[in-house]
Structure formats: structure tokens, C-alpha cells
C-alpha positions in Angstrom: -0.1 0.1 -0.1 1.1 3.4 -0.6 2.2 5.7 2.3 0.1 8.6 3.0 1.7 11.7 3.3 0.0 15.0 4.4 2.2 17.8 2.7 0.2 19.9 0.3 1.2 19.8 -3.1 0.1 22.7 -5.5 -1.1 22.1 -9.0 -3.6 23.2 -11.6 -6.7 22.3 -13.6 -9.5 23.5 -16.2 -13.0 23.6 -16.8 -15.9 25.0 -19.2 -18.6 26.8 -17.1 -20.9 23.7 -17.4 -22.2 24.2 -13.6 -20.3 27.0 -11.9 -17.2 26.8 -9.5 -16.4 25.5 -6.3 -14.0 28.2 -4.6 -11.7 26.8 -2.0 -9.4 29.7 -1.5 -8.7 33.4 -3.5 -9.6 32.8 -7.3 -7.3 34.9 -9.5 -9.4 37.0 -11.9 -10.6 35.5 -14.9 -10.5 32.0 -13.4 -12.5 29.7 -11.1 -12.2 26.7 -9.1 -13.3 22.9 -8.7 -12.8 20.4 -6.4 -12.6 16.8 -7.2 -12.5 13.8 -4.3 -9.5 11.2 -5.6 -10.3 8.4 -3.7 -7.2 6.3 -4.8 -4.7 8.9 -4.4 -2.8 7.8 -1.3 0.4 9.2 -2.0 3.3 11.7 -3.6 3.6 9.3 -6.4 -0.2 9.5 -6.9 -0.4 12.9 -6.7 2.2 13.2 -9.3 0.3 11.0 -11.6 -3.0 12.7 -11.2 -1.5 16.2 -11.4 0.4 15.3 -14.5 -3.1 14.3 -16.1 -4.9 17.5 -14.9 -1.9 19.9 -16.3 -2.7 18.2 -19.6 -6.1 19.3 -19.7 -7.1 22.3 -21.7 -6.4 25.8 -19.5 -5.4 24.3 -16.5 -3.8 26.8 -14.3 -3.0 25.2 -10.5 -4.1 22.2 -8.7 -3.7 21.9 -5.2 -3.7 18.2 -3.4 -4.4 17.4 0.1 -3.4 13.9 0.7 -5.0 13.5 4.0 -8.6 13.9 2.8 -7.5 13.1 -0.9 -8.9 16.0 -2.9 -7.5 18.0 -5.5 -8.6 21.6 -6.0 -8.6 22.9 -9.7 -8.1 26.5 -10.7 -9.3 26.8 -14.4 -9.0 29.6 -16.8 -12.8 31.1 -17.7 -11.6 31.6 -21.4 -10.1 28.2 -22.3 -11.0 25.6 -19.7 -11.7 22.1 -19.9 -15.1 20.3 -19.2 -16.0 19.0 -16.4 -15.8 15.8 -17.9 -12.4 16.3 -19.0 -11.3 17.1 -15.3 -12.8 13.7 -13.9 -11.4 11.8 -16.5 -8.1 13.4 -16.4 -8.4 12.1 -12.5 -9.3 8.7 -13.6 -6.5 8.7 -16.1 -4.1 9.4 -13.4 -5.2 6.3 -11.4 -7.0 8.6 -8.8 -10.3 7.2 -8.7 -12.8 10.2 -8.9 -15.8 9.8 -6.6 -16.8 13.4 -6.2 -16.7 16.6 -8.0 -18.0 19.9 -6.6 -18.3 23.3 -8.1 -20.3 26.3 -6.5 -23.5 25.4 -8.2 -23.6 21.7 -7.5 -22.1 18.3 -6.1 -21.8 15.2 -8.5 -21.4 12.1 -6.9 -20.5 8.8 -8.3 -21.8 5.7 -6.9 -20.3 2.9 -9.2 -22.2 0.0 -10.8 -20.8 -2.7 -8.3 -22.4 -0.6 -5.5 -26.0 -0.6 -6.7 -28.7 -3.5 -6.6 -28.7 -5.9 -10.1 -32.2 -4.3 -11.1 -30.5 -0.9 -11.5 -27.5 -1.6 -13.5 -28.4 -0.5 -17.4 -26.8 -1.8 -20.5 -24.3 0.5 -22.5 -26.8 1.7 -24.6 -29.4 2.8 -22.2 -29.6 5.8 -19.7 -32.1 7.1 -17.1 -32.1 10.7 -16.2 -34.0 11.8 -13.4 -35.7 15.2 -13.3 -37.9 16.8 -10.3 -41.5 17.1 -11.4 -41.1 15.9 -14.9 -44.7 15.7 -15.3 -44.9 19.8 -15.6 -46.5 20.4 -19.3 -43.7 20.4 -21.9 -40.8 19.5 -19.5 -40.1 16.2 -20.8 -40.5 17.4 -24.6 -38.3 20.4 -23.8 -35.4 18.2 -22.5 -36.1 15.4 -25.1 -35.4 18.5 -28.0 -31.8 19.0 -26.4 -31.1 15.1 -26.0 -32.0 14.4 -29.5 -29.2 16.7 -30.4 -26.8 14.5 -28.2 -24.7 12.4 -30.6 -25.7 8.8 -30.8 -29.4 9.3 -29.1 -31.8 7.4 -31.3 -35.0 7.3 -28.8 -36.0 9.2 -25.8 -38.9 8.1 -23.5 -40.7 9.7 -20.5 -42.0 7.6 -17.3 -43.4 10.9 -15.4 -44.3 9.3 -12.4 -40.8 8.4 -11.8 -39.4 11.7 -12.9 -37.4 9.7 -15.4 -36.3 9.9 -19.3 -35.2 6.9 -20.7 -32.5 7.4 -22.9 -31.8 4.9 -25.8 -28.5 5.3 -28.1 -26.2 3.5 -30.6 -23.8 3.4 -28.2 -22.7 4.3 -24.8 -23.1 8.0 -23.7 -21.2 10.2 -21.2 -23.6 11.1 -18.1 -21.6 14.7 -18.5 -23.1 14.7 -22.2 -26.6 14.1 -20.9 -26.5 16.6 -18.1 -24.9 19.2 -20.4 -28.4 18.6 -22.6 -30.4 18.9 -19.8 -29.1 22.2 -18.8 -29.0 23.6 -22.1 -33.1 23.0 -21.9 -32.7 25.4 -18.7 -33.7 22.0 -16.6 -31.4 20.6 -13.7 -31.1 16.5 -13.6 -30.9 15.1 -10.1 -29.4 11.8 -11.4 -27.8 9.9 -14.5 -27.9 6.2 -14.3 -26.1 3.9 -16.9 -23.6 1.4 -17.0 -21.3 2.6 -14.9 -23.5 3.2 -12.1 -25.4 6.3 -10.9 -24.1 9.9 -11.0 -26.0 12.0 -8.5 -26.5 15.7 -8.7 -27.0 17.9 -5.5 -27.6 21.4 -6.6 -26.4 24.4 -3.9 -29.4 26.8 -4.8 -32.7 27.1 -6.3 -32.5 27.8 -9.8 -34.0 31.3 -11.3 -35.0 32.7 -14.6 -35.9 29.1 -16.0 -38.9 29.1 -18.3 -40.7 26.2 -19.4 -42.2 25.8 -22.7 -46.2 24.6 -22.8 -46.3 22.3 -25.5 -48.6 19.2 -24.8 -46.9 15.7 -24.2 -48.0 12.6 -23.1 -46.9 11.6 -19.8 -45.5 8.1 -20.7 -44.2 6.5 -23.6 -42.3 7.9 -26.9 -41.3 11.7 -27.2 -41.9 13.6 -30.5 -38.2 14.2 -32.1 
């Protein structure tokens, strides 16, 4: 096993403003921060691997790693930052085992497939998106319109009583791409489920300025493309 160290090591990362920023310290002008829990980061060598991958991401400015709580705080350029997915994947590529990502607006927590009940594990070509109050008139259709612009999506169905959109695709789709589609529709998902497990989203504040299309939709079944 790796020997834990408490020394703080400073590094950098970047991100596009998909969900806002988690601020740990003074943030330089023109940048923002995100915190990632790297559960498998347990030694200085681990930090070097994770930081090396993060610095390779677009627009990464600084990375601060804390071995005691196994977290990295990434300072990101607002002009040319990487996506949240790129930051998450960078930690994964560095063998850091990312389990949680926090911005000022939301916390994303992964429950891997092996920790879920077998009935909750989906195939690689199916995803479930949970959205609060999906039965609100027009909400499912509005989100579906955005989902259909995502590469690979072939069908979107709604299960309004379960507040769930069921997405069928030609290939596996990243949960981050689905989150982006829902937020482009000016809605906020609370969980994305797929073959990888479940990515839960806890929002830090109530959304504002969100409008909903009033187009008719059925509560269940297929949604018009």
C-alpha cells in the first residue's frame, strides 16, 4: 500500500463553466475552481500522476492536492478551460479514482455499478435521467429536444410518475453529455444512471430565470423528435 502524506502539493486544472465553480481560496481574475475527490490518491507518486494528467487538460492553471482528505482543488481559466468531464477523466487517467466533483453550484457524486442493486444496472446503450417534477407540462419534450441533438441518441421516452427520461443510444453516452443536454434545456437533473452506475447531482441553490415550454406531451411513452 502507498504511504499517506499530509504535505500539500499545488497543481492546476481547467473547466468550462457547465455548472459553476467551487471556491476554496482566493481565485485569480478570469478563473474559477472545482474540487475533486480522488479516492485512490494515497501518496506523493499518486499526486504526481493525477496532477500530470490534470495539467494536460486545456486551460489548467493550478492544482492543489491534499493527501489527508484525498482531494484536489483545480483553478481553471474561464476562457479556455476543460469540461467537467475532461477534469474527471484526467483524475481517472491518473489512477486517482474520482468519486465526487464539486463546483459552487452543484456536487456530483458517483455510485459505481458494483455498489448498486442488479436491477439498477443498465446496458451500455441505455441511460436514465431523473428530473424533478418531470410531469410539468412541456418539460419532458423540452429536455428531449436537447437530448436528440446529442450524438448517438436514437430514442427518448418519459416515465413521468418516476420523474425519469429513458434514453436509448447507438453507443454508450457519457453522463456529462446528458447533464449538458438537460441544462441546455434550462432544467436540472438530479441523477444520471447508466452501465457505469449512478451520478447523483445535489444543487446548491434554487434555479432562477428558468422558463418551461407549454407544448403538450404524453406523461409516458415516446417523445416526439
